[in-house]
Residue, then its C-alpha position, 0 to 999 in steps of 0.5 A: m067594185k061591187r056595183n050592185e051594192l052601190i045600186a042597191a044602197r042608192k035605191s034603198k034610200g029611194l034616190t034616183q041617180l040624178e038625186l044622188a049625183q046632185r047631192i054629192g056634186i057630180t053629174r048623173a052621167y058620171l054616177a051612171n058610169i061608176e054604177r056600170g063599172e066604167h069609171d072608178p070614183s076618186l076617194k073624195v067621190a067614193q067618200a061622199i057617196a058612202r056618207e050620203l047613203k049612210k054606208n061604210i065605204s068598204v061595203i059599197f066599194r069593195p073589190e068584185s072578188a071580195 
C-alpha cells in the first residue's frame, strides 16, 4: 500500500487522523496503523476511506511497487 498517498490525501482534505477515523467508524489508532503500514485495512474500511477522501481506492491502496 502506498501509505504516503493515504496520508497526503487525508491532509489535503484538512483532516486529522482522529477526524477521518471518526467519520468512517474506526479508531484513530487503527487508522494510524494503516498509515504506517502495520495493518492492511479490510475492503470495507478501504472503501470507506477512499469514499471519504473522494479518491479512487486503487490510487490510495495500490501496492508499493506500483
